[in-house]
C-alpha positions in Angstrom: -23.6 -6.0 16.6 -26.4 -3.2 17.2 -26.5 0.5 15.7 -25.1 1.1 19.7 -22.4 -1.0 19.3 -21.2 -0.1 16.2 -21.4 3.9 17.0 -19.8 3.5 20.1 -17.0 1.1 18.6 -16.9 3.9 15.6 -16.4 6.3 18.0 -13.3 4.7 20.0 -11.9 3.7 17.1 -11.9 7.5 15.7 -10.6 8.9 18.9 -7.9 6.5 18.6 -7.3 7.6 15.0 -6.8 11.6 16.6 -4.7 10.3 19.2 -2.3 8.9 16.5 -2.6 11.4 15.0 -1.7 13.9 17.0 1.7 11.5 17.6 2.3 11.9 13.7 1.5 15.6 13.8 -1.8 15.1 11.5 -4.5 17.4 11.1 -7.8 14.7 11.0 -11.2 15.3 9.9 -13.6 12.3 10.1 -16.4 11.1 7.7 -18.7 8.0 7.9 -18.6 5.2 5.2 -22.0 7.4 3.6 -20.2 10.5 3.9 -17.3 11.1 1.0 -16.9 14.9 1.5 -15.0 15.1 3.9 -13.0 18.5 3.8 -9.8 18.9 3.8 -7.9 21.6 6.9 -5.4 23.8 7.2 -4.1 25.1 3.9 -3.4 24.5 0.2 -2.6 21.0 -1.1 1.3 21.6 -1.2 4.3 18.3 -1.5 4.7 19.8 2.1 1.7 19.9 4.0 -0.7 17.4 2.0 0.5 14.2 4.5 -0.3 16.2 7.3 -3.9 16.6 6.3 -5.6 12.7 6.8 -9.4 12.0 6.7 -10.7 9.0 8.3 -13.6 6.8 6.7 -14.7 3.2 7.6 -15.1 1.4 4.9 -15.3 -2.5 5.3 -13.5 -3.6 8.5 -11.8 -0.6 9.0 -11.6 2.7 9.6 -9.0 3.9 6.9 -7.1 6.7 7.3 -6.2 8.5 4.0 -5.1 11.6 2.5 -7.2 13.4 -0.5 -5.9 16.0 -2.6 -7.1 17.6 -6.3 -10.3 17.7 -7.9 -13.5 15.7 -6.5 -14.9 15.4 -10.1 -11.4 14.8 -11.9 -10.3 10.8 -12.6 -9.5 9.4 -9.6 -6.2 7.8 -9.0 -5.3 5.2 -5.3 -1.4 5.6 -4.4 -0.6 2.3 -2.1 2.2 1.9 -0.2 4.5 -1.2 1.1 6.2 -2.2 3.6 8.0 -0.8 5.3 7.1 2.2 4.4 3.9 4.8 4.6 1.7 7.4 2.5 5.1 9.9 2.3 6.5 8.0 -0.3 3.8 9.9 -2.1 5.1 13.4 -0.7 5.5 14.6 -4.6 3.8 12.4 -6.4 0.5 13.2 -5.0 0.6 16.7 -5.8 2.0 16.5 -9.7 -0.8 14.2 -9.8 -3.8 16.6 -8.0 -2.2 20.0 -10.0 -2.7 17.3 -13.7 -6.7 17.5 -12.4 -6.7 14.0 -10.9 -8.5 13.1 -7.5 -5.8 11.3 -5.5 -6.6 9.3 -2.3 -3.6 8.2 -0.5 -4.5 5.7 2.1 -2.4 4.2 5.0 -2.7 0.4 4.7 -4.0 -1.9 7.4 -1.8 -1.5 10.6 -0.3 1.7 10.0 -0.6 5.1 10.9 -4.4 5.9 11.8 -5.9 3.2 9.8 -7.6 1.0 12.8 -9.8 -2.2 12.9 -13.4 -1.8 13.6 -14.1 -4.9 15.8 -11.1 -6.0 18.4 -11.9 -9.3 17.6 -10.9 -9.4 14.0 -7.7 -11.3 13.0 -4.8 -8.7 12.5 -4.5 -10.4 8.9 -1.8 -9.5 6.5 -2.9 -11.7 3.9 -2.4 -10.1 0.3 -6.2 -10.6 -0.6 -7.4 -9.1 2.4 -5.2 -6.1 1.0 -6.8 -6.1 -1.9 -10.6 -6.1 -0.1 -9.8 -3.0 1.3 -9.1 -0.8 -1.3 -12.9 -2.3 -2.6 -13.8 -1.4 0.0 -12.5 2.0 0.7 -13.7 2.8 -3.1 -16.7 2.1 -2.2 -16.6 4.3 0.8 -15.7 6.8 -1.4 -17.8 6.2 -3.9 -15.2 5.6 -6.3 -16.9 3.4 -9.6 -13.2 3.3 -11.5 -9.7 4.6 -10.5 -5.9 4.2 -11.3 -4.4 2.2 -8.7 -0.5 2.9 -8.5 2.1 1.3 -6.2 5.1 -0.2 -5.1 6.5 -3.5 -2.8 2.9 -4.4 -0.8 1.2 -1.8 -2.6 2.0 -3.3 -6.3 1.2 -6.4 -4.9 -2.1 -5.4 -3.5 -3.0 -3.4 -7.3 -2.0 -6.2 -9.5 -4.6 -8.6 -7.4 -7.6 -5.9 -7.9 -6.9 -5.0 -11.6 -6.4 -9.3 -12.6 -9.7 -10.0 -10.3 -11.9 -6.9 -10.8 -10.2 -5.2 -13.7 -13.9 -3.2 -14.4 -12.7 -1.2 -11.6 -9.7 -0.4 -12.6 -8.9 1.9 -15.4 -5.4 1.8 -15.4 -2.2 0.1 -13.3 1.4 1.2 -12.4 2.8 -1.2 -10.8 6.9 -1.2 -9.2 8.4 -4.6 -10.2 5.6 -6.0 -12.5 3.6 -8.3 -11.6 3.6 -9.5 -7.9 0.8 -11.9 -7.1 2.1 -15.2 -5.4 0.2 -17.7 -3.4 1.4 -19.7 -0.1 2.2 -23.3 -2.7 4.8 -20.9 -4.6 6.2 -19.7 -1.6 6.9 -22.8 -0.4 9.3 -24.0 -3.3 12.9 -22.2 -2.5 14.9 -20.1 -4.4 18.6 -20.7 -5.2 20.8 -19.3 -2.0 21.5 -15.8 -3.1 17.9 -15.7 -3.4 17.3 -17.0 -0.3 19.9 -14.3 1.1 17.6 -11.7 -0.4 14.7 -12.9 1.9 16.7 -13.4 5.3 14.1 -10.9 7.2 11.0 -13.2 6.1 12.5 -16.1 7.8 13.4 -13.9 10.7 9.4 -12.8 11.4 8.9 -16.6 10.8 10.1 -16.8 14.7 9.0 -15.8 17.5 12.6 -14.2 18.1 11.7 -12.3 15.1 8.3 -11.3 16.6 9.9 -9.8 19.4 12.9 -8.3 17.7 10.3 -6.5 15.0 8.0 -5.6 18.2 11.5 -4.0 20.5 13.6 -2.4 17.0 10.7 -2.0 14.5 12.7 1.5 13.7 15.7 0.3 13.5 15.0 -2.6 11.3 12.9 -0.7 8.6 15.7 2.0 8.5 18.3 -0.9 7.5 15.1 -2.4 4.9 15.4 1.3 3.7 19.2 1.2 3.1 19.4 -1.9 1.1 16.8 -2.0 -0.7 17.5 1.5 -1.8 21.7 1.3 -1.8 22.0 4.4 -3.3 19.3 6.3 -1.7 20.8 9.7 0.8 17.3 10.3 2.7 17.4 12.7 5.8 16.9 11.3 9.2 13.8 13.1 9.2 12.6 11.5 5.9 12.4 8.3 7.8 11.4 9.2 11.0 8.0 11.2 8.8 7.5 7.9 8.0 8.7 5.5 11.0 5.6 7.2 13.2 3.0 5.1 11.4 4.9 2.1 12.2 3.3 3.0 16.4 -0.3 1.4 14.9 -1.3 -0.7 17.9 -1.9 -3.2 15.0 1.3 -2.8 13.0 3.6 -5.3 14.1 1.0 -8.2 13.9 0.0 -7.1 10.6 3.3 -7.3 9.0 4.4 -11.0 10.9 1.1 -12.1 9.6 2.1 -11.2 5.8 5.4 -13.0 5.5 4.2 -15.8 8.0 1.4 -16.0 5.6 3.3 -16.3 2.2 5.3 -19.4 3.6 2.4 -21.2 4.7 2.9 -20.8 8.5 -0.1 -18.3 9.2 -3.7 -19.2 8.5 -5.8 -16.5 6.2 -9.8 -16.2 6.4 -11.7 -18.5 5.2 -13.8 -15.9 3.4 -10.8 -14.8 1.0 -10.6 -18.8 0.1 -12.3 -18.4 -3.3 -10.0 -15.8 -3.8 -6.8 -17.4 -3.2 -7.5 -20.2 -5.6 -8.5 -17.8 -8.0 -4.6 -16.3 -7.3 -3.2 -19.0 -7.3 -3.6 -19.9 -11.3 -1.5 -17.1 -11.4 -4.3 -14.5 -13.7 -3.3 -12.3 -16.3 -4.0 -8.9 -15.8 -5.9 -7.1 -18.6 -6.1 -3.6 -18.1 -3.8 -1.3 -19.6 -0.2 -1.3 -17.6 2.8 0.2 -17.0 5.6 -1.5 -14.4 8.6 0.1 -13.5 11.8 -0.9 -12.0 14.4 1.3 -10.8 18.0 0.7 -11.8 19.1 0.1 -7.6 16.8 -1.3 -6.3 18.0 -3.8 -4.2 14.9 -5.4 -2.4 14.3 -8.8 -4.0 12.5 -8.3 -7.9 11.6 -10.4 -10.8 13.4 -9.2 -14.1 11.0 -7.4 -16.1 10.8 -10.5 -18.8 9.4 -12.8 -16.4 6.7 -10.9 -15.9 5.8 -9.0 -19.2 3.4 -11.6 -20.3 1.4 -11.2 -17.5 -0.3 -8.4 -18.7 -2.9 -8.8 -21.7 -3.9 -5.5 -22.3 -1.8 -2.5 -23.6 1.5 -2.6 -21.9 5.0 -1.2 -21.2 7.9 -1.3 -19.1 10.4 1.7 -17.8 13.1 1.0 -15.8 14.5 4.0 -13.9 17.5 5.2 -13.7 20.3 7.1 -11.7 20.4 5.3 -8.7 16.6 4.5 -7.9 15.9 2.1 -5.5 13.2 0.1 -4.0 11.3 3.1 -2.7 11.1 4.6 -6.6 8.0 6.9 -5.6 9.5 8.5 -3.2 13.2 8.5 -5.6 11.9 9.3 -8.9 8.5 11.1 -7.9 8.3 13.0 -11.7 9.1 9.6 -13.7 6.5 8.0 -11.4 3.6 10.6 -11.8 4.4 10.3 -15.5 3.7 7.3 -15.6 0.4 7.6 -14.2 -0.9 9.8 -16.5 0.8 7.8 -19.4 -1.1 4.8 -18.6 -4.6 6.2 -19.5 -3.8 7.0 -23.2 -2.7 4.0 -23.9 -4.5 4.2 -27.6 
């Protein structure tokens, strides 16, 4: 691709981000991958306003939409959401960490919000290794050499992979539901029937009917997942809608369907990630300081903490957060999640 072609594509992607941003009610600024000095628009970074201040940066194969707050020279923290959630899961966490002096970066994962592919020809790949490479590319684009990674669901799996394979880039790790690194071989092994029942949507997405159903009913299905995964969380309709708007990304359905089909070995990944997949299939231990978290009312499939404690070879602690806390732990228990992020880098 020539420089002119690349610039033309960048402008097209930028225009698409602005269009989606208007729909999401976001204020979007733009920066090139070589320009990490984009300024946040429109006032103070409060819990009510920061998620409406989105920047864009070219990073790897993506033009990434992300929020940033806190001092630019503070220790970096990257917060990673899962499915079917978005950056609003950290609506209270991010300001708490910024107030504690952290440089907080909260990106939309590929297929969410204003994050878009730079090329129409690229596979809309939801492969976990691809999402991990996205994080490294974003860190490089923002000139972040090392960061604390914290996430849940897809975000925890992504953070786990980065911490396992590139520990030199990670100060500390906060992972909800612990060690979530998997592989296709493990994904093909049957579970007891009750455990299989919990993964009903994975099997639904394996069918063309499931793909079409998610395309048509993405809000309804996502809201159902919210209720099943966090049965005691009484969220408001406006809270759900703020997040659901990010599912209008044109690549969202393709990314979600590919992710779950890849896990079952029903969709091919990209050969560029084959060597990474071989390493991940060995279930590498994570050597960085880590705190794992679990809500006492998590209705989503998750392992027991005793099953994964041995997978962390560095300083390690587990915390179960009580009070009816479900799967979306950072949004349901923001103070506990924030405290874990601050504590994980202070291990002696």
